[in-house]
Wavefront OBJ file of the C-alpha trace (Angstrom):
o trace
v 15.774 2.697 6.701
v 14.879 -0.402 4.824
v 13.979 -3.601 6.949
v 13.218 -6.470 4.830
v 9.912 -8.539 6.505
v 9.086 -11.634 4.825
v 5.542 -12.202 3.545
v 3.494 -15.101 2.736
v 3.386 -15.818 -0.596
v -0.421 -16.229 -1.071
v -0.949 -13.013 0.453
v 1.801 -11.346 -2.045
v -0.030 -13.038 -5.050
v -3.991 -11.986 -3.763
v -2.454 -8.349 -3.770
v -0.689 -8.846 -6.944
v -4.119 -9.911 -9.036
v -5.931 -6.929 -7.605
v -3.228 -4.797 -8.965
v -3.789 -7.275 -12.391
v -7.048 -7.793 -12.223
v -7.816 -5.038 -15.585
v -4.324 -6.125 -17.658
v -3.712 -7.889 -20.529
v -2.138 -11.319 -20.208
v 1.312 -10.830 -21.825
v 1.279 -7.186 -19.626
v 1.321 -9.648 -16.150
v 3.614 -11.460 -17.412
v 6.277 -9.159 -18.997
v 6.360 -6.684 -15.418
v 5.476 -9.566 -12.656
v 8.894 -8.228 -10.642
v 7.229 -4.781 -10.508
v 3.497 -5.611 -9.885
v 5.214 -8.050 -7.123
v 7.055 -5.117 -5.534
v 4.243 -2.950 -5.674
v 2.195 -5.374 -4.385
v 4.670 -6.414 -1.168
v 5.334 -2.399 -0.443
v 1.306 -1.676 -0.592
v 0.965 -4.970 1.664
v 3.630 -3.576 4.254
v 1.879 0.439 3.777
v -0.943 -1.448 5.282
v 0.514 -2.998 8.270
v 2.024 0.009 8.604
v -0.834 1.985 8.691
v -3.218 -0.475 10.154
v -0.472 -0.710 13.675
v -1.098 3.292 13.834
v -4.537 2.705 13.567
v -4.434 -0.059 16.401
v -2.007 2.377 18.333
v -4.218 4.962 17.900
v -7.800 2.884 18.966
v -9.020 4.765 15.562
v -12.246 2.895 14.537
v -14.410 3.394 11.208
v -18.447 3.088 12.823
v -21.271 3.499 10.812
v -22.400 6.349 10.013
v -19.199 7.007 8.447
v -19.947 4.277 6.064
v -23.105 5.675 5.263
v -21.649 9.121 4.826
v -18.803 8.057 1.976
v -21.976 5.921 0.253
v -24.270 8.900 0.400
v -21.076 11.382 -1.282
v -21.017 8.224 -3.930
v -24.558 8.365 -4.798
v -24.826 12.248 -4.793
v -21.523 11.718 -7.339
v -23.769 9.384 -9.775
v -26.942 10.700 -9.698
v -29.428 8.402 -10.996
v -28.265 5.728 -9.957
v -28.549 5.349 -6.667
v -30.081 2.449 -6.690
v -27.779 0.341 -8.126
v -24.525 2.300 -5.475
v -27.146 0.618 -2.851
v -27.707 -2.524 -4.369
v -23.697 -2.691 -4.776
v -22.662 -2.489 -1.286
v -25.637 -5.196 0.414
v -24.839 -7.541 -2.861
v -20.481 -7.425 -2.357
v -19.756 -7.767 1.720
v -16.190 -7.331 0.306
v -16.864 -3.878 -1.241
v -18.221 -2.694 1.754
v -15.119 -4.219 3.753
v -13.183 -2.346 0.484
v -14.779 0.949 2.160
v -13.803 0.364 5.264
v -10.426 -0.282 4.400
v -10.134 2.690 2.661
v -12.077 5.115 5.008
v -9.407 3.741 8.121
v -6.348 4.577 6.193
v -7.606 7.747 5.617
v -8.586 8.431 8.758
v -5.007 7.062 9.403
v -2.886 9.360 7.722
v -5.153 12.441 8.822
v -4.474 11.479 12.744
v -0.595 11.517 11.334
v -0.763 14.433 9.375
v -2.071 16.570 12.958
v 1.003 14.696 14.709
v 3.670 15.468 11.966
v 5.971 18.934 12.254
v 7.385 20.034 9.434
v 10.029 22.150 9.169
v 11.487 24.498 6.165
v 14.941 24.514 6.155
v 17.703 26.278 3.548
v 20.697 23.969 2.782
v 23.041 24.656 -0.167
v 23.110 22.827 -2.841
v 26.186 21.047 -2.112
v 24.881 20.223 0.947
v 21.617 18.635 -1.223
v 23.712 16.882 -3.946
v 25.329 15.281 -0.644
v 21.973 13.801 0.685
v 20.699 12.801 -2.485
v 23.731 10.864 -3.395
v 23.546 9.212 -0.131
v 20.205 8.307 -0.390
v 20.873 6.924 -3.769
v 23.947 4.292 -2.441
v 22.048 3.690 0.190
v 19.326 1.999 -2.021
v 21.640 1.041 -4.273
v 23.280 -1.401 -1.149
v 19.826 -2.308 -0.325
v 19.150 -3.841 -4.189
v 22.427 -5.065 -3.972
v 21.579 -6.770 -0.344
v 17.904 -8.413 -1.181
v 20.031 -9.868 -4.773
v 22.479 -11.235 -2.390
v 19.487 -13.346 -0.091
v 17.755 -13.841 -2.822
v 20.535 -15.628 -4.276
v 21.098 -17.465 -1.042
v 17.815 -18.745 -1.232
v 17.659 -20.331 -4.955
v 20.592 -22.100 -3.793
v 18.744 -23.325 -0.756
v 15.970 -24.474 -2.594
v 17.751 -26.043 -5.643
v 19.854 -28.046 -2.460
v 16.852 -29.357 -1.326
l 1 2 3 4 5 6 7 8 9 10 11 12 13 14 15 16 17 18 19 20 21 22 23 24 25 26 27 28 29 30 31 32 33 34 35 36 37 38 39 40 41 42 43 44 45 46 47 48 49 50 51 52 53 54 55 56 57 58 59 60 61 62 63 64 65 66 67 68 69 70 71 72 73 74 75 76 77 78 79 80 81 82 83 84 85 86 87 88 89 90 91 92 93 94 95 96 97 98 99 100 101 102 103 104 105 106 107 108 109 110 111 112 113 114 115 116 117 118 119 120 121 122 123 124 125 126 127 128 129 130 131 132 133 134 135 136 137 138 139 140 141 142 143 144 145 146 147 148 149 150 151 152 153 154 155 156 157 158
């Protein structure tokens, strides 16, 4: 089911900048809607993963971070010092590494808890399922467009 969550604009802008940091200016402007949509999706996914991690008391300890840095060092022979200095001088890079490890840990937890079942269905059933998904997606987009129109009207009145 699709839920509409209002996200702080500055958070969306920050994530959009991260996504587009290596793009040319004209490419950023041309695909701005797609970048914003991806940023919102990434933020929502991160919030969900974080909530699962909190509820399951998952934590990343220093030894896990050290192990990951050692893996990176081994994959870059001759650049050991550069990799170590990078993480020592860039707290944001270390925080990003911690975040990636945390997300991986949450995903692994999810994988251990899910139960996949194989189910054989007829082609007609599959087509009906796909049709329903398509219709739900269109309805959701239509609903979001109407909400956006209302927001625009409200802003214009101010």
